[in-house]
Each structure stands twice: as structure tokens, then as C-alpha cells.
N, C-alpha and C positions, 0 to 999 in steps of 0.2 A: 644448467641444460640436464634431462635424466640418460642414465645409459640406456642402451639398447635391451639389455636385458631385465631392465627395472618396467620399461616401457609394455614390452613383453607379457611378463608377470602381471600388471595392473590389470593390460585386456583381459589376460585369462580370469580375471575376478566378476568381469562386468555379470555374465548371467547369475553369478550367484548374488552379486548385490540386486541385480531385477528381483531376485525370491528374497530375502534376508534383509533388504535396506532398512527399513521401517524397521523391522525389529531390534538390529545393532544400532539405529541413532535411541531411539527408546531407551536402550540399556545406555547409550551412551550418557544421555542426560541424565539417567538415574546414579550413575556411579560417579558426573563429575559432581552433579548438585551434594551427595551424600560426601564427598570429599572438601566440597567448595563451595557451603552454603552461603556465603558471600555472594557466589554470583547468581543466586536470587533476586538480588537488586535490578540485574541488568534486565534480565530475562521475563518475556513477557508472560505470567504463570496461566493464562486463560488460553492462549495459545497453546501452553504446555500441555493443560488439560484435556484439549479438544483434540488434541495429536498433530495441529496442523505444522508446529514447528519441529517435529519429529519428521513428517511427511516432508517437508520443505528443505529440509535437511539430508535425509533419505537421496532426493531427487538430485541435489547439486551432489553429492558424493558420487552418483550413479553417470553423472553429465562428465564429470571431474574422469573418471575411472574411463568412459566411452571414448574422450575426447582425449585422454593421456598426450598424444604422440600431434596434439595440434591444439593446447591450451590455448591460444589465440581466439579458437572459435565461442568461447563460452568468456571471453574477456567481456561483453555488454551485460551477463550476469554478475560477472563479478563485481562489475562494478556498481549494478545495483544493490547488491548486497553491500558493498562496502559503504554507498549511500548511508545506509541503515545503520550499519555498524557504528560509525562515526557520530553520527544521531543518536547512538545509545548509550555512547561514552566506553568502547568495546577500545582496550588499548593493546600494543604492542604484546605485553608479559603474560595476557590472556593466551594466545597463540600456544605456547607448548604447554600449557593446561588441557584445551583443546584435543592437542594432538596426543596425548598421551592416553587420554581417557575413550579416547576414539580407537587406537589401537587393541587397548584393553577390551574396550565393546567387542571387537573386529573377531576377538580371540576367544573371547566369553564366550561369546553367540555360534561361532562355527568351530569350535573346538580344534578337535585332529587334522580338521579342513586347515586350518588357519596355519599353514607349516612356517619356519624361523624364514624362509625363501620369500615367501606372501608376504609376511609384517614386516620383513627387510626393506622390500620394494615400498610398500606402502607407508612407512617411515619416511625414505628418500620423496616420494611425491608429496607427501604433504609438508617436508620442510620446502620444495618448492613453490607449492601451490601458498601455502602461509606468506614466507616472501612477496608473491605477488599482492595479497591481499596487505599486507604489513606498509608495503610501499605505496600503493593507491590510497590507503588510509591515513599514512603518514601527509602526503599532498593535501589528500582533501583537511585534514586538523589543521596546517597551515594555512591553506586558503581561506579557511572560517573564520580564523584570526585575524590574518593580515587585511582583510578586504574593509573598505569602511563602515564603521558600525558593526565589526564582525567580533565573536569569540569564541575561543574553543572549545570550552564543558558546556555547562549549563550556567543561565543568567536568572535573575530574579526581575519577573514581569508583573506590575499590578493589573489587578482587573477594574480598567476605566470604566467595562459599562457591561452589562449581562442583559441580554435581548432574549426573549423567545420569541421562537421564529414559527414552531407547529408545536401540537401537542407532546412531539418524542424528541427535538431538535431545538437547541439554545447555544446561542451563539457569544461568545466572550471576547469583547475587546481588548486587547494587552497591550500595554507599553511600558519600556522601561524602567526599572525602580531607580535606577541611577541617571536617570533624567539623559542620558547620551544617547545618540544616533542608532540604529537599528539596520541590523545588516538588508541589502537587497536580496532580491528573490527573482525568480524565473514561476509564473503562473503554473500552478499544479505540482510544487512541490510542499513539504509537510514540515513540521516541527514535533519536536520530541517534547512533552511534559512527562517532569518528575514529580511525584506526589507522593507525601509520608502520610499514610491513612493511620487514624489513631487506633489503638488495638492491633495493627498488623505487624508483624515481624519483619518484613522486608519494604523498600519502598516497591513502587511502581511506576512504570515509565509507558506511557503511551503514543501512539503516533499519529496525530490530526493532520489534515490537509488544510493550508491557508486557505480562507474563502473571499479572499476580499481582492482586490490587485493590488499589485505592488505600488510603492511609492507614496505611502502614509504613514503619519508617525505613529502606528500601531500594526501590531499584527492581528487578526482574525480567525479564530477556527470554531466552526459550529461543529456542536457534539451532539448524537444522538444519544440519548438513555435507554441502554440495552436493560430491558425487564425481564424476569424470569420468564422462561415460555418452554412449554413443551420437554420438560426436566431440567431445561438448562438452565443454570443461575445466574441471577441479574449481574451486568457488568460491574464488578467495584469502584473503580475510574469512574466508567459515565453517570454513576446512581451519584456517585461521591461531588461531582463536579457539578452536576443538575442542583444538589439537595443541599450541599454543605459550604459549596465554595460562594461568597458574596461579592458586590463591587466592594474595593478597595484591598481586596484578598491577593495573597500573592502565588505564583507560579513559577516554576522553576523550568526554562526553555532551553532547549538547543538551538541553535542556527540552522536556517533552511535547509533542506536536502533533497534529494530526491533527482531521480533520472525520468521519470513522467512530467514532462512539460512540452508545451504549447512553442511549435516550431516556427516562430516570429519571421521566417526570411521568405516561408511559402506566399504565395500569394493567392494562391488556389482558396476556394470556399472550404468552411471549417462546418463538420458538423457533431456538434456536441452530446453526447446518448448519456443520461445516466440513470440509475435507479436508486431510490431510497436516501441515503445520506451520502452516496455517490453524487452527488449534484455539489457538495463543497468544492473541488478544482475545477470544478467544469463553470461554476461560477466565479472564480478568478480568470479564468479564460477568460469570459464572457466578458468581464467586466474590463481585461487589459486589451480586449481587440477591439469595442468601440471607442476606447479612450486612443489608443494610438494607432489603428489601420481600419479608419469607418468606411472606406469603402471595400473590405472584404466581408463577404457574405457569408451570414451566419445561419446555419440552422440546430435549434436548441430543443432537446426533445429531452423528456424526464417521465418515469415510471414511478408510481407511488400508489399506495392503498386506495386513499382516498384523500379530499381534500384537507380535512383535520390534520392528515400527515406530511403533507405538503408542503417545506416549508419553501419562505423568498419567492415565492410566486407571484406575489406585486409586485417585487423588484426587479424580475425579468421580466415581464409585461411590460412594467413603465419603460423598461429599454427598449423591445421590440416596439413600442408606441412613438418612442422618440427616435428611434433608427430603424429606417426604411428595408437597411440590408437584413437585418433581422429577423428571422420566422420562429414562432414558437408553437410546439404542440404539446399534448398530456394527454397520457394513457394511465386510466387508475383503473385496478384490477376490481376493486368491490367500492366503488362510489357510492356515497349517501344520496338520500333522498333529495336534500339540497344540493349535493353536484349536481346532480338530473336536471331538479328545475332551473336551476340558476344555467345550463350548460358548460360546468366550468372545465370539460374535458373534450376531447377530440375523438378518443377511440377506450370503451371499454373491455375491461380482459388484459390481456398479455402484448405486449410488443411482439409482432412478427413481420417479416419480409414484406409479403403483400401490403401491408400499410405503410412500412419504410421508404418504399419504392412512390408509394403516393405523397409524401410530405417531401422526400428530400428531392432537391431538384436536380443534381448530377451526382455520378459516381465519380467526378474527377471531381474530387475532394481530399481532406484532412480528416478522419474518423476518429474522435477519441471518447474514451465511454468506461465508466467506472459504476460500480455498484457491485451488489454480493455474487460471490463467486458462480452460482449457478445461471443466474440473472446474466453474467458474464460470456459465460460456454455457450449459451443459445443467442447471444448477441453475436459474435464471434463467427458462430457457425453460418446467421442469418445473411452476414456483411461477405462471406467465404463464398457463398452460394450465390449470392450476386455477382461474384465473379470482381468485388473488392482486392485491389494486391494489397498481401501482406505487410507492404514497405508503407500504407497509408493508413494500417490499422495499428491505433497506439491506445495499451490501455494501463489500469494502475491496481495491484491487489491491496486492500485493505488488511493489511496483515501480510505472515508468510508467503510469498508468493509461490505459485501454483503452476498448471498447466492447463489452457484454456482447451486443448486439444482431445485431453483426456477423457474417453466416455463418462457418464454418470447417469442422472437420473435421466424420466423423459423430458420432453422438450417444455410440456405442461407443466411439470415437477420444480423443473429450470428456474421456469420464469416467475413460478409464484412466490421467488423471494424476492422481487423486484422493490420491497416496499424499502 
């Protein structure tokens, strides 16, 4: 429990964090990596370079300060972050390091405004928050290891098959190199893949959704190759996986993790909406639904640039042909002439609410979506405009968590990244 004085002091810093939060977290990472470069083996370098990790941490610190008198309000976010920490290999011994440089960054950025009272209050608050994280993560590590087929850290998996799904997406079928059982997972969860790239100083860890139903003797991940575009460098890990990793080679995986999962106790219809490679957890959910709940109505909607980059289309259409409770709709932003000639899509341009209302049979459903952040912002806004309850809206960020309520670009610019 925090002292009343501590809570009041932390609350008083909320306006400052709103203004200087990202500057503080940017400085925090700079200082921590300077003194502990070994932690670069854990953190995603691309998210650091793009500023996504700094923003996510700034939002988390702000939320903790704003809710310091009722930390239970942010427990769902804590659990979401804890899942990622466990999958990355974050351990209890890392928390004192984080606390040390977070306080140092607050002092460095705020200068004299960061009084001894404020720093002491934040030290006390950080200790309480860190204890919550460590407790939850310790339980997650234990559960990951104790479950049948489970393991605590990273485990060697062999690439049994490598299948090209589209011009930009390739699937990897992964089996344990030790030949033993693998842990079960819930549709929507992900694994972390740890890779050592020749010539790189540090290991790289990336998280990929499992793109198949549970219960198989393998895991499947489907990876989009992130090529250089508009000044943004190519994705080191995705390009390496596509171009260098072949069948028979080993990858190191953490046990499945994640809070974005299909509610299998809900008997109402399900609406699965994806943009680009965001379809991977949706495929897992779809495969699971037709196998385990064949009477449940499913509406599957996917947005892609065109048919050349549309992965697993034949698989989904085969399911729809075999299962009358499943309906599918495709939206292509820039269809090719062949797409048009074949009638390969139902809507040209971007997903919008008027069109969604024509292909989704009921609002009384569970809505799940995933894709680029701007795409998800536009979709979240459309569903809320339609009157869908927040409790029925479920989504997953690929990368650090963000805020779908924050304003950004125009709606057209947002959905233009639905590839």
C-alpha cells in the first residue's frame, strides 16, 4: 500500500507526464542501453528506432500515475504487458535496473522541477508497481513451464515446412527439435522468435501470432516480409526469415502467450476483421471455430491491397464452402486487372461502416480485429459509431500497445495502410 502523501505527489505529476512523458521515456532508454547494452538482446530495435516503444512506455507511466490510487483499474494492461515480458524473457532482476534509469530520466528531463519529494514518491510507487509485475510474471513463467509440453524460456524448433502464402507472406511450420510434446495455446496467442543474425551485435526477438488452430503437433507462424518503403528501412528479422531460413533449420521460440484470445464460452456470432498480415490470429480463430463450434455463425472480413498480397484466401474460401455458417468478404484497396476480371473481391477501396453494415448480419456479436494501427483506429471508430458495445470489441496490436482512441490522420489515410 502506498502512503497518502505518495499518492498525492504522484497525482500532482500527471500534467507534467502528459507533456514530457515521451521525452522522459526516450531519455530513459538512452541511459539504460548505454549502461546495460546487454538489454538490447531483449528489446525490439525497430520499435525503438520508430519511437513506438517510447510512446507505449510513456502511456503506461501516465496511466499508472493517473490511477495510482486505484491500480486495479490498469490490471488488464498490466497483464497484457506481463505476457509480452514473459515471452521476451524479462526477469525480476531487470526491474531494479529499469527503476534506476527511469528515475534518472525523470530527474534529467525535469531538472529542478523533479524535487526530492517527487523522486522519492516515484521510487516508492515504482517499487509497488514493479512488485505487481514481478508477481504476475513469476506465475506466468511457472505456468508456462508446468503445463503439459511447456517450457520456461526459449526452446529449439525445427522448420519442418516453409510455404509461400502470397508475394509478401510466408508460413513456417515449426516442430520441437527434441521431439517432445508442445504446449497448448488459445487461438489469438503468439510466440516470440529469437534469432541471431550474422554480423549483428545483438540477438533479435520478434513476436508472431500463431496462424493455425491448436492441437497440432507443430506451431505455424505466417510472417510478412517488411521491405524498405518511404524512408523506412527493411525489417531485419522478417527479411532474414524469408531469405535465409530454410526447411530443416532451427529457430528458438518462447511458449505461447497473449491476452487477445477467442472467447469460446460465448455462443453468439463472431465477426473476424483483418488488414494485411493482421489476418494471422483470425485464421487461428476461424480454424478453431469450425472445428470446435460448428454451429456458431462466423463472418470473416479481410482487407488487402490486392490479390497478389492476399494470403490464405483459398484456405478461407474452402472453409466457407464446406461450412455454411461461415461467410467471407474481401476488400481490395487497389485491385489488379486480374482481380477485377475474376471478381475476386466484394469491395474496392477501404472498409467503411456502410459496407460493413451490408455484410455483417447482426450487431449482437463478438468483434475481433487486427491490422495496422491506423486501420484499427478507423475500424474501432466505425464499430463504435454503429453502437457496438466496448465489451464486444477485441483487438490486438502488433508491437507495443497503443491507444485506438487517440486522434491521428484522416480516416482515408488511416485505412490506406490496411495492407
